[in-house]
One Martini backbone bead per residue (centre of mass of N, CA, C, O) as a GRO file, in nm:
protein
  258
    1MET     BB    1   0.083   0.038   0.029
    2PRO     BB    2   0.097   0.347  -0.015
    3LEU     BB    3   0.202   0.623   0.097
    4ARG     BB    4   0.141   0.911   0.242
    5PRO     BB    5   0.158   1.223   0.204
    6SER     BB    6   0.358   1.472   0.297
    7ILE     BB    7   0.432   1.796   0.371
    8ASP     BB    8   0.730   1.776   0.235
    9ARG     BB    9   0.600   1.539   0.036
   10PRO     BB   10   0.327   1.577  -0.164
   11LEU     BB   11   0.441   1.375  -0.423
   12ARG     BB   12   0.438   1.102  -0.317
   13ASP     BB   13   0.439   0.846  -0.565
   14GLN     BB   14   0.440   1.030  -0.805
   15VAL     BB   15   0.403   1.091  -1.154
   16ALA     BB   16   0.628   1.279  -1.369
   17LEU     BB   17   0.624   1.482  -1.668
   18VAL     BB   18   0.905   1.646  -1.831
   19THR     BB   19   0.945   1.855  -2.083
   20GLY     BB   20   1.246   1.969  -2.145
   21ALA     BB   21   1.443   1.857  -1.878
   22GLY     BB   22   1.768   1.898  -1.917
   23ARG     BB   23   1.709   2.216  -1.896
   24ARG     BB   24   1.654   2.483  -1.732
   25ILE     BB   25   1.335   2.501  -1.656
   26GLY     BB   26   1.290   2.196  -1.669
   27ARG     BB   27   1.507   2.109  -1.463
   28GLU     BB   28   1.390   2.278  -1.219
   29ILE     BB   29   1.118   2.131  -1.212
   30ALA     BB   30   1.213   1.842  -1.171
   31LEU     BB   31   1.368   1.894  -0.900
   32THR     BB   32   1.120   2.010  -0.737
   33LEU     BB   33   0.947   1.757  -0.766
   34ALA     BB   34   1.145   1.565  -0.629
   35ARG     BB   35   1.155   1.715  -0.355
   36ALA     BB   36   0.829   1.637  -0.329
   37GLY     BB   37   0.848   1.311  -0.423
   38ALA     BB   38   0.871   1.265  -0.711
   39ASN     BB   39   0.857   1.086  -1.002
   40VAL     BB   40   1.076   1.130  -1.299
   41VAL     BB   41   1.035   1.225  -1.642
   42VAL     BB   42   1.287   1.287  -1.873
   43ASN     BB   43   1.272   1.487  -2.136
   44TYR     BB   44   1.430   1.472  -2.470
   45HIS     BB   45   1.616   1.555  -2.763
   46HIS     BB   46   1.929   1.693  -2.761
   47SER     BB   47   1.994   1.681  -2.431
   48ARG     BB   48   2.148   1.417  -2.325
   49ALA     BB   49   2.368   1.502  -2.114
   50GLU     BB   50   2.174   1.674  -1.938
   51ALA     BB   51   1.966   1.456  -1.883
   52ARG     BB   52   2.153   1.262  -1.729
   53ALA     BB   53   2.234   1.466  -1.511
   54THR     BB   54   1.953   1.500  -1.402
   55VAL     BB   55   1.903   1.199  -1.323
   56LEU     BB   56   2.128   1.181  -1.115
   57GLU     BB   57   2.021   1.401  -0.923
   58LEU     BB   58   1.749   1.271  -0.870
   59ALA     BB   59   1.852   1.003  -0.754
   60ARG     BB   60   1.993   1.135  -0.504
   61MET     BB   61   1.680   1.200  -0.401
   62GLY     BB   62   1.518   0.908  -0.457
   63ALA     BB   63   1.427   0.893  -0.726
   64ASP     BB   64   1.229   0.758  -0.987
   65CYS     BB   65   1.408   0.773  -1.286
   66VAL     BB   66   1.395   0.889  -1.649
   67ALA     BB   67   1.519   0.901  -1.971
   68ILE     BB   68   1.341   1.032  -2.269
   69ARG     BB   69   1.351   1.029  -2.605
   70ALA     BB   70   1.159   1.305  -2.774
   71ASP     BB   71   0.985   1.445  -3.041
   72VAL     BB   72   0.694   1.627  -2.974
   73SER     BB   73   0.627   1.687  -3.296
   74ARG     BB   74   0.601   1.356  -3.293
   75PRO     BB   75   0.355   1.145  -3.229
   76LYS     BB   76   0.504   0.872  -3.238
   77GLN     BB   77   0.710   0.955  -3.010
   78VAL     BB   78   0.505   1.010  -2.798
   79ARG     BB   79   0.369   0.726  -2.784
   80ALA     BB   80   0.624   0.581  -2.698
   81MET     BB   81   0.681   0.730  -2.442
   82PHE     BB   82   0.410   0.649  -2.297
   83GLY     BB   83   0.466   0.347  -2.317
   84GLU     BB   84   0.717   0.355  -2.124
   85ILE     BB   85   0.571   0.474  -1.884
   86GLU     BB   86   0.356   0.258  -1.841
   87LYS     BB   87   0.550   0.015  -1.813
   88ARG     BB   88   0.704   0.138  -1.559
   89PHE     BB   89   0.447   0.282  -1.377
   90GLU     BB   90   0.123   0.271  -1.460
   91ARG     BB   91   0.138   0.591  -1.465
   92LEU     BB   92  -0.004   0.940  -1.426
   93ASP     BB   93  -0.024   1.264  -1.274
   94LEU     BB   94   0.198   1.457  -1.428
   95LEU     BB   95   0.214   1.724  -1.673
   96VAL     BB   96   0.493   1.914  -1.820
   97ASN     BB   97   0.479   2.147  -2.075
   98ASN     BB   98   0.809   2.270  -2.184
   99ALA     BB   99   0.868   2.236  -2.449
  100GLY     BB  100   1.074   2.458  -2.662
  101ILE     BB  101   1.095   2.739  -2.896
  102PHE     BB  102   1.339   3.020  -2.935
  103PHE     BB  103   1.336   3.287  -3.187
  104PRO     BB  104   1.411   3.528  -3.395
  105ALA     BB  105   1.185   3.688  -3.647
  106SER     BB  106   1.092   3.849  -3.912
  107TRP     BB  107   0.820   3.865  -4.108
  108ASP     BB  108   1.011   3.884  -4.391
  109LYS     BB  109   1.203   3.616  -4.288
  110LEU     BB  110   0.998   3.397  -4.236
  111SER     BB  111   0.985   3.063  -4.259
  112GLU     BB  112   0.825   2.772  -4.296
  113GLN     BB  113   1.014   2.600  -4.131
  114ASP     BB  114   1.016   2.783  -3.876
  115TRP     BB  115   0.718   2.783  -3.831
  116ASP     BB  116   0.681   2.468  -3.801
  117ARG     BB  117   0.878   2.427  -3.573
  118VAL     BB  118   0.740   2.596  -3.357
  119LEU     BB  119   0.461   2.493  -3.374
  120GLY     BB  120   0.525   2.191  -3.337
  121THR     BB  121   0.635   2.211  -3.049
  122ASN     BB  122   0.466   2.427  -2.889
  123LEU     BB  123   0.175   2.311  -2.980
  124LYS     BB  124   0.156   2.023  -3.096
  125GLY     BB  125   0.318   1.895  -2.863
  126THR     BB  126   0.129   1.973  -2.635
  127PHE     BB  127  -0.127   1.825  -2.728
  128PHE     BB  128  -0.009   1.523  -2.766
  129CYS     BB  129   0.082   1.500  -2.473
  130ALA     BB  130  -0.202   1.552  -2.347
  131GLN     BB  131  -0.348   1.332  -2.477
  132ALA     BB  132  -0.178   1.092  -2.364
  133ALA     BB  133  -0.194   1.168  -2.065
  134ALA     BB  134  -0.501   1.143  -2.033
  135ARG     BB  135  -0.529   0.856  -2.115
  136LEU     BB  136  -0.352   0.743  -1.882
  137MET     BB  137  -0.489   0.868  -1.643
  138LEU     BB  138  -0.767   0.729  -1.688
  139ARG     BB  139  -0.673   0.435  -1.687
  140ALA     BB  140  -0.548   0.463  -1.382
  141GLU     BB  141  -0.795   0.559  -1.215
  142ALA     BB  142  -0.997   0.334  -1.147
  143PRO     BB  143  -0.822   0.142  -0.950
  144ARG     BB  144  -0.762   0.412  -0.756
  145ARG     BB  145  -1.005   0.608  -0.712
  146GLU     BB  146  -0.903   0.881  -0.850
  147ARG     BB  147  -0.800   1.150  -0.965
  148GLY     BB  148  -0.640   1.186  -1.279
  149GLY     BB  149  -0.497   1.484  -1.285
  150HIS     BB  150  -0.228   1.704  -1.421
  151ILE     BB  151  -0.190   1.984  -1.646
  152ILE     BB  152   0.102   2.182  -1.743
  153ASN     BB  153   0.152   2.477  -1.931
  154ILE     BB  154   0.418   2.637  -2.094
  155SER     BB  155   0.415   2.945  -2.184
  156SER     BB  156   0.384   3.309  -2.215
  157LEU     BB  157   0.410   3.644  -2.248
  158GLY     BB  158   0.386   3.605  -2.565
  159GLY     BB  159   0.078   3.506  -2.536
  160LEU     BB  160  -0.019   3.815  -2.425
  161GLN     BB  161   0.187   3.954  -2.626
  162ALA     BB  162   0.323   4.161  -2.879
  163TRP     BB  163   0.605   4.031  -3.074
  164PRO     BB  164   0.726   4.112  -3.375
  165GLY     BB  165   1.011   3.937  -3.359
  166TYR     BB  166   0.799   3.684  -3.239
  167MET     BB  167   0.543   3.577  -3.397
  168HIS     BB  168   0.561   3.267  -3.391
  169TYR     BB  169   0.582   3.242  -3.084
  170CYS     BB  170   0.322   3.388  -3.000
  171VAL     BB  171   0.125   3.215  -3.149
  172SER     BB  172   0.198   2.949  -3.000
  173LYS     BB  173   0.137   3.048  -2.704
  174ALA     BB  174  -0.152   3.141  -2.743
  175GLY     BB  175  -0.242   2.849  -2.819
  176VAL     BB  176  -0.173   2.727  -2.544
  177ILE     BB  177  -0.380   2.893  -2.387
  178MET     BB  178  -0.632   2.786  -2.536
  179LEU     BB  179  -0.570   2.487  -2.500
  180THR     BB  180  -0.602   2.493  -2.186
  181ARG     BB  181  -0.901   2.570  -2.183
  182CYS     BB  182  -1.014   2.337  -2.352
  183LEU     BB  183  -0.908   2.103  -2.182
  184ALA     BB  184  -1.042   2.179  -1.918
  185LYS     BB  185  -1.331   2.129  -2.028
  186ALA     BB  186  -1.287   1.834  -2.134
  187LEU     BB  187  -1.152   1.699  -1.851
  188ALA     BB  188  -1.348   1.762  -1.683
  189PRO     BB  189  -1.308   1.661  -1.339
  190ARG     BB  190  -1.037   1.470  -1.359
  191ILE     BB  191  -0.876   1.702  -1.507
  192ARG     BB  192  -0.636   1.936  -1.485
  193VAL     BB  193  -0.574   2.267  -1.646
  194ASN     BB  194  -0.276   2.467  -1.683
  195SER     BB  195  -0.083   2.782  -1.683
  196VAL     BB  196   0.255   2.911  -1.738
  197ALA     BB  197   0.380   3.254  -1.770
  198PRO     BB  198   0.674   3.362  -1.854
  199GLY     BB  199   0.904   3.584  -1.831
  200THR     BB  200   1.192   3.711  -1.763
  201ILE     BB  201   1.473   3.470  -1.768
  202LEU     BB  202   1.751   3.420  -1.567
  203PHE     BB  203   2.066   3.270  -1.554
  204PRO     BB  204   2.338   3.189  -1.431
  205GLY     BB  205   2.570   3.398  -1.612
  206GLU     BB  206   2.386   3.576  -1.754
  207ASP     BB  207   2.353   3.840  -1.963
  208SER     BB  208   2.228   4.171  -1.908
  209GLY     BB  209   2.155   4.341  -2.155
  210PRO     BB  210   2.010   4.617  -2.282
  211GLN     BB  211   1.737   4.479  -2.348
  212VAL     BB  212   1.693   4.358  -2.069
  213LYS     BB  213   1.715   4.629  -1.902
  214LYS     BB  214   1.469   4.749  -2.032
  215LEU     BB  215   1.263   4.542  -1.936
  216LEU     BB  216   1.316   4.575  -1.634
  217LYS     BB  217   1.237   4.873  -1.615
  218ALA     BB  218   0.928   4.789  -1.701
  219THR     BB  219   0.925   4.633  -1.436
  220PRO     BB  220   0.788   4.648  -1.137
  221LEU     BB  221   1.012   4.448  -0.982
  222LYS     BB  222   1.308   4.496  -1.108
  223ARG     BB  223   1.337   4.189  -1.227
  224ALA     BB  224   1.437   3.889  -1.294
  225GLY     BB  225   1.369   3.584  -1.337
  226ARG     BB  226   1.373   3.256  -1.206
  227PRO     BB  227   1.347   2.928  -1.231
  228LYS     BB  228   1.216   2.891  -0.942
  229ASP     BB  229   0.958   3.067  -1.002
  230ILE     BB  230   0.832   2.851  -1.198
  231ALA     BB  231   0.853   2.588  -1.021
  232GLU     BB  232   0.684   2.690  -0.780
  233MET     BB  233   0.420   2.729  -0.943
  234VAL     BB  234   0.398   2.429  -1.031
  235LEU     BB  235   0.381   2.322  -0.737
  236TYR     BB  236   0.140   2.461  -0.643
  237LEU     BB  237  -0.056   2.339  -0.859
  238ALA     BB  238   0.010   2.032  -0.787
  239THR     BB  239  -0.065   2.070  -0.446
  240SER     BB  240  -0.299   2.335  -0.413
  241GLY     BB  241  -0.484   2.355  -0.692
  242GLU     BB  242  -0.785   2.196  -0.662
  243PHE     BB  243  -0.969   2.473  -0.771
  244ILE     BB  244  -0.796   2.478  -1.051
  245THR     BB  245  -0.887   2.573  -1.388
  246GLY     BB  246  -0.804   2.731  -1.697
  247GLN     BB  247  -0.542   2.879  -1.618
  248VAL     BB  248  -0.324   3.185  -1.614
  249PHE     BB  249   0.015   3.236  -1.496
  250ALA     BB  250   0.191   3.514  -1.449
  251VAL     BB  251   0.562   3.508  -1.431
  252ASP     BB  252   0.674   3.864  -1.456
  253GLY     BB  253   0.685   4.107  -1.243
  254GLY     BB  254   0.432   4.275  -1.399
  255LYS     BB  255   0.456   4.310  -1.714
  256SER     BB  256   0.156   4.261  -1.804
  257ILE     BB  257   0.064   4.552  -1.649
  258SER     BB  258   0.270   4.779  -1.790
   0.00000   0.00000   0.00000
């Protein structure tokens, strides 16, 4: 019989999948969930070495974890990944759709290939991972007689504001926000679906150049976000937000209201 979650490990015995978890925000989310007691599946596409390093760190925390390579823009690879998860864990409690692509391109230079690449990973990948996750959550729900689970989509401030130099990215993340709302209605009451929209996030050692300094000056809290700011919001939703679904939480220092 599984042990009951404790106050300091509220996700004990739960299984979480974080896409794009080998590095940056995804890695921080994976580590935060493991500290809360979750067993974590680390998805990666190109960041093999980073994903393996993340898994080693998770294992040192006592988590049952595994790295699975899959390009989330390819539904066949997504299905294979979820097949591995079901075979190993027989369940999934939390999906964090974090995998994403971000680069600038002016409207007159944006190619079809770049458009498809960004929309494929950021929006298409988010949907097909959510679809596969919901199916697994609902299959595993009946014998456990519990609520089905929770899906958290990482969107962006760019999904709430218009950034002309990142048109393809903004469209993809705006789509993630609407997808979150649609999935929340479709999957209720058994599965909750929410979104976290990061603002400017800086990592240790990253240079805050003139453009970033300009952004921070226009941010009410006058600082950049840290990876842990996003991870802590994800953890809150995963552990305490039982009456929350279909919502978008901007973690942006107030930039979206400035």
